[in-house]
Structures are given as structure tokens and as C-alpha cells.
C-alpha positions in Angstrom: -11.1 -23.1 -5.4 -9.3 -19.7 -5.5 -10.7 -17.2 -3.0 -11.7 -13.8 -4.4 -9.1 -11.1 -3.5 -11.8 -9.2 -1.6 -12.3 -12.3 0.7 -9.0 -11.7 2.4 -8.5 -9.9 5.7 -5.1 -8.8 6.9 -3.2 -9.5 10.2 -0.2 -7.3 10.8 2.5 -6.7 13.4 3.9 -3.8 11.3 6.8 -6.0 10.2 4.9 -8.4 7.9 1.3 -9.5 7.2 -0.8 -12.6 6.9 -3.8 -12.8 4.6 -6.7 -14.8 5.9 -9.6 -15.8 3.7 -13.2 -15.7 4.6 -13.1 -19.5 4.9 -10.4 -19.3 7.6 -7.3 -20.2 5.5 -4.1 -18.2 5.9 -2.9 -18.2 2.3 -0.1 -15.7 2.4 2.6 -15.0 4.9 6.2 -13.9 4.3 8.6 -14.2 7.3 10.0 -12.2 8.9 9.4 -9.2 6.6 6.9 -8.1 4.0 9.6 -8.7 1.3 10.8 -12.0 2.7 10.1 -15.4 1.0 6.7 -16.9 1.7 5.9 -19.7 4.2 2.2 -19.8 3.1 1.9 -19.2 -0.6 -1.5 -20.7 -1.5 -2.7 -17.2 -2.6 -0.6 -17.7 -5.7 -1.3 -21.3 -6.1 -3.2 -23.8 -4.0 -3.0 -25.6 -0.7 0.1 -27.5 -1.8 2.0 -24.2 -1.8 1.5 -23.5 1.8 -1.5 -22.5 4.0 -3.0 -22.9 7.4 -6.7 -23.6 7.3 -8.9 -23.5 10.5 -12.6 -23.7 10.1 -15.6 -25.7 11.5 -15.8 -29.3 10.4 -19.5 -28.6 9.7 -19.2 -27.3 6.1 -22.5 -25.5 6.4 -21.2 -23.2 9.2 -21.5 -19.5 8.1 -18.8 -16.9 9.0 -19.1 -13.2 9.7 -16.0 -11.1 10.3 -14.9 -7.8 11.9 -11.8 -6.2 13.4 -11.9 -5.7 17.1 -12.4 -1.9 17.3 -9.6 0.0 15.6 -7.0 -2.9 15.6 -5.8 -5.6 13.3 -7.2 -8.3 15.7 -9.6 -10.2 13.4 -12.7 -11.8 14.9 -14.6 -14.4 12.8 -17.9 -15.7 14.2 -18.9 -19.2 12.9 -22.5 -20.2 13.3 -23.4 -23.8 12.7 -26.1 -26.3 13.4 -24.5 -27.5 16.7 -23.2 -24.2 18.1 -21.5 -20.8 17.7 -17.8 -20.1 18.1 -15.4 -17.1 17.5 -11.9 -17.3 16.1 -9.7 -14.4 17.2 -6.5 -14.0 15.1 -3.7 -11.5 15.4 0.0 -11.0 15.1 1.5 -9.8 18.5 3.0 -6.4 18.0 6.8 -6.3 18.1 9.4 -4.0 19.5 9.1 -2.9 23.1 5.6 -4.4 23.4 6.7 -7.9 22.1 4.8 -10.1 24.4 6.3 -13.4 23.5 9.4 -13.0 25.6 11.7 -13.5 22.6 12.7 -12.4 19.1 10.9 -13.3 16.0 7.4 -13.0 14.5 4.3 -14.7 15.8 0.8 -15.6 14.7 -2.0 -16.4 17.2 -5.4 -18.1 16.6 -7.7 -18.5 19.6 -11.0 -20.5 19.2 -13.6 -19.5 21.8 -16.9 -21.4 22.3 -19.9 -19.0 22.4 -22.9 -21.4 22.5 -23.5 -25.1 22.1 -20.5 -27.1 20.8 -18.4 -26.9 17.7 -15.6 -29.0 16.2 -12.9 -27.3 14.1 -10.6 -28.9 11.5 -7.2 -27.5 10.8 -4.8 -28.3 7.9 -1.2 -27.0 8.0 1.0 -27.1 5.0 4.4 -25.3 5.5 6.4 -24.5 2.4 9.4 -22.2 2.8 11.1 -20.0 0.2 8.1 -19.5 -2.1 7.2 -23.2 -2.0 10.6 -24.2 -3.2 11.6 -25.8 0.1 9.7 -28.5 1.9 10.8 -28.2 5.6 12.0 -31.0 7.9 9.1 -31.3 10.4 9.2 -33.2 13.7 7.2 -33.4 16.9 9.2 -31.8 19.8 6.6 -31.2 22.5 4.8 -33.4 25.0 1.4 -35.1 25.0 0.1 -32.3 27.3 1.8 -29.5 25.2 2.2 -30.6 21.6 4.8 -28.7 19.5 5.6 -29.0 15.8 9.0 -27.8 14.7 9.7 -27.1 11.0 13.1 -26.1 9.6 14.3 -25.2 6.1 17.7 -23.5 5.7 17.9 -20.3 7.7 14.2 -20.3 8.7 12.3 -22.2 11.3 8.8 -22.1 12.8 7.3 -23.8 15.9 3.6 -24.4 16.0 1.9 -25.0 19.4 -1.6 -26.1 20.2 -3.8 -29.1 19.7 -1.9 -32.0 18.2 -1.4 -32.2 14.5 -0.6 -35.5 12.7 1.3 -35.9 9.4 -0.6 -36.6 6.2 1.1 -36.5 2.8 3.8 -33.8 3.6 1.2 -31.7 5.6 -0.4 -31.9 9.0 -4.0 -32.0 10.1 -6.0 -32.3 13.3 -9.3 -31.4 15.0 -10.3 -29.5 18.2 -13.6 -28.9 19.9 -14.9 -26.1 22.1 -18.1 -25.7 24.1 -19.5 -22.4 25.4 -16.9 -20.7 27.7 -14.0 -22.9 26.5 -11.1 -21.8 24.3 -8.2 -23.4 22.5 -5.0 -21.5 21.5 -3.0 -22.2 18.3 0.3 -20.3 17.8 3.0 -20.1 15.2 6.4 -18.4 15.9 9.2 -17.8 13.4 12.8 -17.8 14.4 16.2 -18.3 12.9 16.9 -22.0 12.5 20.3 -21.7 14.2 18.9 -20.2 17.3 16.7 -21.6 20.1 13.0 -21.6 19.6 11.2 -18.7 21.4 9.1 -19.6 24.5 5.4 -20.3 24.3 3.3 -17.2 23.9 1.2 -15.9 26.8 -1.9 -15.4 24.6 -3.9 -13.4 27.1 -1.0 -11.0 27.6 -0.2 -10.8 23.9 -3.9 -10.1 23.0 -4.2 -7.3 25.6 -0.9 -5.7 24.6 -1.6 -5.9 20.8 -5.1 -4.6 21.1 -4.0 -1.7 23.4 -1.2 -0.7 21.0 -3.5 -0.4 18.0 -6.2 1.3 19.9 -3.7 3.8 21.4 -2.3 4.6 17.9 -5.8 5.0 16.4 -6.9 7.2 19.2 -4.5 9.9 18.0 -6.1 10.1 14.5 -7.4 13.6 13.9 -10.4 13.5 11.6 -14.0 14.8 11.6 -16.5 14.4 8.8 -18.2 11.7 6.7 -16.5 8.4 6.0 -14.7 8.6 9.4 -14.5 4.8 9.8 -13.0 4.4 6.3 -10.4 7.1 7.1 -9.4 5.5 10.4 -9.2 2.0 8.8 -7.2 3.4 5.9 -4.7 5.2 8.2 -4.4 1.9 10.2 -3.6 0.1 6.9 -0.9 2.7 6.1 0.6 2.2 9.6 0.5 -1.6 9.1 2.5 -1.2 5.9 5.1 1.0 7.7 7.9 -1.2 8.9 8.3 -1.0 12.7 12.1 -1.4 12.7 13.3 0.4 9.5 10.6 3.0 8.9 10.2 1.9 5.3 6.7 2.0 3.9 5.7 -0.8 1.5 3.3 -0.2 -1.4 1.3 -3.4 -0.7 1.4 -6.6 1.3 1.5 -9.0 -1.8 3.2 -9.8 -5.0 1.7 -10.8 -8.4 -2.0 -10.4 -7.7 -3.2 -9.8 -11.3 -4.3 -6.4 -12.7 -5.9 -8.5 -15.5 -7.3 -11.9 -14.4 -5.5 -14.6 -16.3 -3.0 -12.0 -17.7 0.6 -11.1 -17.2 0.4 -7.7 -15.5 1.5 -9.1 -12.2 4.1 -7.2 -10.2 5.8 -7.3 -6.8 4.7 -4.4 -4.6 6.4 -5.4 -1.3 9.0 -2.6 -1.6 9.4 1.0 -0.7 8.5 3.3 -3.6 9.8 6.8 -2.8 6.7 8.2 -4.4 4.1 6.0 -2.6 5.9 6.4 0.7 6.0 10.2 0.3 2.3 10.3 -0.4 1.7 8.1 2.6 3.7 10.5 4.6 1.5 13.3 3.7 -1.6 11.4 4.8 0.0 10.8 8.2 1.1 14.4 8.6 -2.3 15.8 7.7 -3.8 13.7 10.5 -1.3 14.5 13.3 1.4 11.9 12.9 4.6 13.9 12.6 6.8 11.3 14.2 6.3 8.9 11.3 7.6 11.7 9.0 10.8 11.9 11.1 11.4 8.1 10.9 10.8 7.9 7.2 13.0 10.9 6.5 15.8 9.1 8.4 15.1 6.0 6.3 15.4 8.1 3.2 18.7 9.6 4.2 20.1 6.1 4.8 18.6 4.6 1.6 19.9 7.3 -0.8 23.3 7.9 0.9 26.1 8.6 -1.5 25.9 9.9 -5.0 22.5 11.3 -6.0 23.2 10.0 -9.5 22.8 6.5 -8.1 19.2 7.2 -6.9 16.6 4.5 -7.3 12.9 5.1 -7.3 12.3 2.2 -4.9 14.3 0.2 -2.3 13.9 -2.8 0.0 12.4 -2.3 3.5 15.8 -1.7 5.0 17.0 0.4 2.0 18.3 -2.5 0.0 19.1 -1.7 -3.7 19.2 -5.1 -5.2 15.6 -5.7 -6.3 16.4 -7.8 -9.4 13.2 -8.9 -11.0 12.7 -12.6 -11.8 10.0 -15.1 -12.3 9.2 -18.0 -10.1 8.1 -21.4 -11.4 7.3 -22.7 -7.9 4.1 -20.7 -7.7 1.6 -20.9 -10.6 -0.1 -17.6 -9.9 -3.4 -16.4 -8.6 -6.0 -18.5 -10.4 -3.3 -19.3 -12.9 -2.4 -15.7 -13.7 1.3 -16.0 -14.3 4.1 -15.3 -14.1 4.7 -14.8 -10.4 7.4 -12.2 -10.0 9.7 -11.3 -7.1 11.8 -8.2 -7.3 10.8 -5.3 -9.5 12.7 -4.1 -12.6 11.2 -0.7 -12.3 13.7 0.0 -9.6 16.2 1.1 -12.2 13.9 3.2 -14.3 14.1 7.0 -14.4 10.8 8.4 -13.2 11.0 12.1 -13.3 8.1 12.7 -10.8 9.7 10.9 -7.8 11.8 13.7 -6.4 8.9 16.1 -6.7 6.8 13.8 -4.5 9.6 13.5 -1.9 10.2 17.3 -1.8 6.5 18.1 -1.5 6.1 15.6 1.4 9.2 17.0 3.2 7.9 20.5 2.7 4.6 19.5 4.3 6.6 18.0 7.2 8.6 21.1 7.7 5.5 23.3 7.6 3.8 21.0 10.2 6.7 21.6 12.6 9.3 19.0 11.9 12.7 20.6 12.2 15.4 19.9 9.8 18.1 17.4 11.0 21.8 17.9 10.4 21.6 15.8 7.2 18.0 16.4 6.0 18.4 19.7 4.2 21.7 18.8 2.6 20.0 15.6 1.4 17.2 17.7 -0.2 19.7 20.0 -1.9 21.4 17.0 -3.3 18.1 15.8 -4.6 17.6 19.1 -6.4 21.0 18.8 -7.9 19.9 15.4 -9.3 16.7 17.1 -10.6 18.7 19.7 -12.4 21.0 17.2 -14.0 18.1 15.2 -15.3 15.6 17.9 -16.3 15.8 17.2 -20.0 15.7 13.4 -19.7 12.9 11.3 -21.1 11.3 9.2 -18.3 9.0 6.2 -17.6 6.5 8.1 -15.7 4.4 7.5 -12.6 2.9 4.3 -14.1 6.3 2.8 -14.8 5.7 2.1 -18.5 7.9 -0.5 -20.0 7.9 0.9 -23.5 9.6 4.0 -25.0 10.3 6.7 -22.4 8.5 10.0 -23.0 8.2 13.5 -21.7 5.2 12.9 -19.4 3.4 16.0 -18.4 2.9 14.8 -14.8 6.6 14.1 -14.4 7.4 17.6 -15.8 5.0 19.2 -13.3 6.6 17.3 -10.4 10.0 18.5 -11.5 8.5 22.0 -11.3 7.1 21.1 -7.8 10.5 19.9 -6.6 12.1 23.2 -7.5 9.2 25.1 -6.1 9.5 23.5 -2.7 13.2 24.1 -2.6 12.6 27.8 -3.3 10.0 28.0 -0.5 12.5 26.4 1.9 15.0 29.2 1.2 12.5 32.1 0.8 10.1 31.3 3.6 12.0 29.0 6.0 15.5 30.7 5.8 17.4 27.6 4.7 20.5 28.1 2.5 20.4 27.5 -1.2 20.6 29.1 -4.7 16.9 30.2 -4.8 17.4 32.5 -7.7 18.9 29.7 -9.8 16.1 27.4 -8.9 13.5 30.0 -9.7 15.0 30.3 -13.2 14.8 26.6 -13.7 11.3 26.4 -12.3 10.1 29.2 -14.6 11.7 27.5 -17.6 9.8 24.3 -16.7 6.5 26.1 -16.4 7.0 27.8 -19.8 7.7 24.4 -21.3 4.7 22.7 -19.8 2.3 25.5 -20.7 3.6 25.3 -24.3 3.9 21.6 -24.9 1.8 19.9 -22.2 -1.6 21.4 -23.3 -3.5 20.3 -26.3 -3.8 23.3 -28.6 -7.3 22.4 -29.8 -9.0 21.0 -26.7 -7.2 23.2 -24.1 -6.6 20.2 -21.8 -3.3 18.9 -20.3 -2.0 15.8 -22.2 -0.4 12.6 -21.0 2.9 13.3 -22.7 4.2 15.9 -25.2 2.9 15.2 -28.7 -0.2 13.2 -27.8 -3.8 14.0 -27.4 -4.3 11.3 -24.8 -5.0 12.2 -21.2 -3.9 10.4 -18.0 -5.4 10.3 -14.5 -2.1 11.4 -13.0 -2.9 14.9 -14.3 -5.3 15.2 -11.4 -2.3 15.8 -9.3 -1.5 19.1 -10.9 -3.7 21.3 -8.7 -2.9 19.2 -5.7 0.8 20.4 -5.9 -0.2 23.9 -6.8 0.8 24.0 -10.5 -2.7 25.3 -11.3 -5.9 26.0 -9.5 -8.5 23.2 -9.4 -10.9 25.5 -11.5 -8.3 26.5 -14.0 -10.0 26.1 -17.4 -7.3 23.8 -18.6 -7.9 21.6 -15.6 -11.7 21.6 -16.1 -11.1 20.7 -19.8 -8.8 17.8 -18.7 -11.4 16.4 -16.3 -14.0 16.6 -19.1 -11.7 14.7 -21.4 -11.1 12.1 -18.7 -14.8 11.6 -18.2 -15.2 11.1 -22.0 -12.3 8.7 -22.5 -11.3 7.1 -19.2 -14.6 6.4 -17.4 -16.4 3.7 -19.3 -17.9 2.2 -16.1 -18.0 5.3 -14.0 -14.6 4.7 -12.4 -11.4 6.1 -13.7 -8.8 4.2 -15.6 -5.1 5.4 -15.4 -4.9 5.8 -19.2 -6.1 4.0 -22.3 -4.0 0.8 -22.5 -5.1 0.4 -26.2 -2.9 3.5 -27.0 0.1 1.2 -26.6 1.9 3.7 -24.3 2.9 1.1 -21.7 4.3 -1.5 -24.0 2.5 -4.4 -22.3 0.0 -6.9 -23.5 -3.6 -7.0 -22.2 -5.7 -4.6 -20.4 -6.4 -3.5 -16.8 -9.3 -2.3 -14.6 -10.0 1.1 -13.0 -7.3 2.1 -10.6 -9.0 3.0 -7.4 -6.5 5.8 -6.3 -7.3 7.7 -9.5 -11.0 7.8 -8.8 -10.3 9.1 -5.3 -8.1 11.8 -6.9 -11.1 12.7 -9.0 -13.2 13.1 -5.8 -10.6 15.6 -4.6 -10.8 17.4 -7.9 -14.6 17.5 -7.9 -14.7 18.8 -4.4 -12.0 21.5 -5.0 -13.7 22.7 -8.2 -17.2 23.2 -6.9 -18.7 19.8 -7.9 -19.6 18.8 -4.4 -22.5 16.5 -5.3 -20.5 14.6 -7.9 -17.7 14.3 -5.3 -19.9 12.9 -2.6 -21.6 10.5 -5.0 -18.4 9.1 -6.3 -16.9 8.8 -2.8 -19.9 6.8 -1.6 -19.5 4.4 -4.5 -15.8 4.0 -3.9 -16.1 3.4 -0.2 -18.8 0.8 -0.9 -16.1 -1.2 -2.9 -14.1 -1.9 0.3 -14.5 -5.5 1.5 -16.3 -6.5 4.7 -13.4 -5.4 6.9 -12.6 -2.1 5.1 -9.7 -3.1 2.8 -9.1 -2.0 -0.8 -6.9 -3.6 -3.4 -5.2 -1.7 -6.3 -8.0 -1.9 -8.9 -11.6 -2.9 -9.2 -13.2 -5.1 -11.9 -16.6 -3.4 -12.4 -18.0 -6.2 -14.7 -16.9 -9.0 -12.4 -17.6 -6.9 -9.3 -14.3 -8.0 -7.7 -11.0 -6.6 -6.4 -8.0 -6.8 -8.7 -4.3 -6.3 -8.2 -2.2 -6.3 -5.0 -3.8 -5.9 -1.6 -4.2 -4.0 0.6 -2.8 -1.2 -1.5 -1.3 1.8 0.2 -2.0 4.2 -2.7 -5.8 3.3 -2.7 -6.0 3.9 1.1 -4.0 7.1 1.2 -6.0 8.5 -1.7 -9.2 7.6 0.2 -7.9 9.7 3.1 -7.2 12.7 0.8 -10.6 12.4 -0.8 -12.4 12.3 2.6 -10.5 15.4 3.7 -11.5 17.2 0.5 -15.1 16.5 1.1 -15.0 18.6 4.3 -12.9 21.4 2.8 -9.5 20.2 3.7 -7.6 19.8 0.5 -4.3 18.8 1.9 -1.4 19.8 -0.2 -3.8 21.4 -2.7 -4.8 23.9 0.0 -1.2 24.4 1.1 -0.1 25.0 -2.5 -2.9 26.5 -4.6 -4.6 28.4 -1.8 -1.9 29.5 0.6 0.6 30.3 -2.2 -1.4 31.8 -5.1 1.7 33.4 -6.5 3.0 30.0 -7.5 -0.2 29.1 -9.4 -0.3 29.8 -13.1 -2.9 32.4 -14.2 -5.9 30.7 -15.9 -5.8 29.8 -19.6 -9.1 29.4 -21.5 -9.8 26.3 -23.5 -8.2 27.7 -26.6 -4.8 27.9 -24.8 -4.8 31.7 -24.5 -3.7 33.2 -21.2 -6.3 35.4 -19.6 -5.9 38.0 -16.9 
């Protein structure tokens, strides 16, 4: 049976991630990077598409799970009729702390007897290249130290531990532990044309990995409610930040459905400039300026050349070829097809993206990150791109696949991009045509105030010419376009509460309006509800903010992870997981509850001159 999305915990070495079900099956693992092809793909099919199951032979044994402190070392305790045992699972952290003695990516599973005795059964099905390649598998170890070598094209893995025997193009075996005993199982990836890496020293790997995560988490600056959720969310964001390149992926998975049984299935294993910029702000606000420096260097490499060739997303290393195609080798999560790899939105024009990047880089500069030789020229080039595309229809933050529009959120983010460029010149002394940018910014504000507000209801609209609202409009006060208690903003929130919150959580927009050009429906988008918490907190609705925040945090699974959406009726996670946007929005909401509004404070409070004077609900400007 298909495991619920919320049943999955994540193991990560900050290069890729393994998803482990509550029942002890690793059903998703792409090697060696997040955006590589899968070796275990059962998440989007079944056991035949690749998995590694390890659980007690006693089917009645009950699991409970936790992460070891502030790490991605997963500890699952199994309690059965004959005994109790723990399974410790982790991916040794790479780079300078790589404890394996060689290159590659590794996965470790240690079974420890706690009391009595317990037998475990493991099933291993290796399927390379999204289950399109059955590897050549052979025994290469000894009776005392069994090893299983699997090779398919450029990829190879070596599995060490208790002996596995072949059974119908898969392998199986058992192991037993009594109190005080342990058994180690390891999987190491390497390039098939190179030598296999040496056996992992599990004790050393566990100590080094645990210490790395603990040391990183100890630097987190946060006081207030929901502390544990904030720490776990920042850890998730760090796990999604690639150790080698500095690229930040939007999620660890592809094609988990926004609508169960539907076709809204997308590949999120890439670096969206928008999502990465927002992640960057979460890091900066909690004391991690070095991450900003690495991502800025990634950005300079990725967009090198003509700004006209800018993409809104790239591969982890800055790759541009993200051609979207459908796989017939994986049937989809619980049959929700198609499974897609690549993402066609890479070549959309989304007018908000540069604004998000410029806001994040402005925050980094204000936090003390000095400009590098190339970073300010790069930002000036981005503003040249903004100016060249100011009057262009776009696909918006939600990457609609229908007719492009003049989305109000996108227009505001163009305003924000220019605003941050002006600040860099006026307040930081950098060179640039500030007066010219001011004229463009003022022109954009006049346009938005005239065309982006409903004349009857006095609320901001999703795009020019409609009366629909959109959850992305909650970003407007966050970037300083208006104050949180601006009458237009309050009217917008009221309209959202009326039309976008049928179950008490916020939808992105009404899909029945047809704006996105897609069939089917979707569930509340968790990041949007966290944005609403920020808006409530910033506009004096503290009780509403706290109540909604408590509900949202309760939706995390047993190890603190959030997917993209939540199915209220089915009480289940939906969409790709773990989702960076959900977790970074949680961090911002938690900060808002204790009076730290992040970029809202930096913009609307520190720089009141850049905030539009209020307008009443009839659209008339008031003094």
C-alpha cells in the first residue's frame, strides 16, 4: 500500500536526501544529487520501482520516531512481543567531514538491540535511472564481510552488512539483535568506472555527522514560541542547500500530487531564484550570513552572460537545460500521473523574481555582507533586465500555464527591485542611476495604485481587470509597498477570508476561475497561511495570528516536516516534501509573533518614506 506523504522522514547529507517511511522503507533516493535520477523510486510507484525496506519480521511491532537532537539522524524504536530495538539511520555528511575515506554519497542503517531479542527482515530492490535500468548485481565480499555490488551505466552502489540473497530481481535477508548488540548496513554510491569506496567506519561517521548538525543548529538565533519548529525548519532549509554548489532546491521530490489522482504533479528538485532568495532571508534573519555569500556566488555563476537570457530556475550547479518530460517508468504516487522530470516553467517570464532576488541581496548587504567585485554589477544588470521587461505580461509567482497577465504581485515586486537598487545608491553609496530608477519606481507605483486595486471593494486584485484576490498579495507589506494596516491591505485580507479560506486555511487562488489553465483543483498552500499569520501579527490581530500558527504547526508530521499543501478533508499532506517554501514561511511567521517582522520591518517600519500613504476602502487617498 502507498504510504501517506506525512509518513516520510528525511535523511540528508546536504547533497541529496532519502525519504524513509514510518514502516522502515526507503522509497526515494536520487544519487548523487537531489536532481539526479532515482535509485529508489517506490514513492512514485511500488516496491518494483526501487526501495530498501528494513523492519521487524514481527508484523505487530510498533514504531515511534524522532531525530537525534537537532540533526538528520533518524532514530526509530520498534517495540514487539519478543523485544525492543532501535534503528539509527543517517547519511554521513560530506565535504571535509566525509568520514567514509572516499568520494561519493553514503547511507547508513544501524540496528541496536535494546531489550529481549528481535529479528529484522530487509528487502532491497535497486532500480537505477528512474526505474528504467535494472542493474547488474553480484556478490563481491566474503562470508565474514558480505558485499553486494550493483552497476548500471555510470552509476554503481555497494551494499555492505548481513548477507542478502537474490529473489526475483531483488534481494532479501534477515538479521537478529539482542540487547546490547548491533548490526550495521551501509550503501555507498560511486561512479561505476572508479573503485568502490572503502567500508564506512560507522562509529566515526555517526559521531562526525551528529556533531556537524548539532554545531550548525547551535548557531541559530531565535527566542519565542515555536522554537523547536523554527529550528527544525531552518535545518530543513540547510538540508536543501547543496553543500558543493550553494544552490537551494525547492523540495526533495518530484511529482507528489497537489491533487490526489490528478495531474498537478511537478518536479521541485531545482533552484528557483525566488524560493532560494526567500530561503536566504530566513537564514540571514537568524544569523547565517555565510550562506548568503555562497548563494550570491552561485547566482553570479548561474546568470552569467546576457541578462536577457535569465531563467527563473536552474539546476543545482546552475544548469539551464531543465526540459520537462514525462516518465512512463514510474506510474506516480498512488497512481497520480504523469511523473515529470524537468520543469517547463524554467522558461516562463515571471515578473516578480528579480524583485525577490534584489530584496534578499539588500537584506544581506544590510546585515553586513560586503559587495564582491561582481555582485553589484550583477545587480545593476538585473535592474537593466527589469527595465527592459517592465511592460511585459507574465506568468506570475504561481507559474500559471494559461494566458500571461499583469499580476499585481509581480508588478509590486518590480517596484521592490527598483526600490532596493535606489537604496543601494542612496544609503550604501554604490554607483547607479538612482534618479532614473526613482522615476521608474514611481511610475510603477502609480500604475499599481490605479489598476491593481478594485474600485468598489478597495482591495488589491490578483491581476489587472479582475475582482479575484490571490494569497501572494500578502507579500505587499512584507516588501514595504504598503503598511500592514493600510486600508487596502485590510480589505484584501477580508476578501481572502471570504473567498480563499473554506476550511480555515488559505488557498493560493480560486482554481475555478480558470486563471492557471490546468484541470482539477488543489489544497490549501501552507506557505500562504503562514504569510497570513505574519499579516495578522503585523496588523494587530495577535490572537488570530497565534491561533492560526498553532494550527499550522500541528500539521507537521511526527518529525516536524511539512509538505507543500494540506488536504483538510483527508487530513493528509499533499504535494512535494519537505517543501522549502512551507518551512521558510513558518520561520517568518514565528518571528512575526514575537514582533520581528523580517523584511516587513526593514521596509515598512525602517523606511516609511517608501510606503504609500493609506487609501480608504473606496480607493481615495487619505492624508
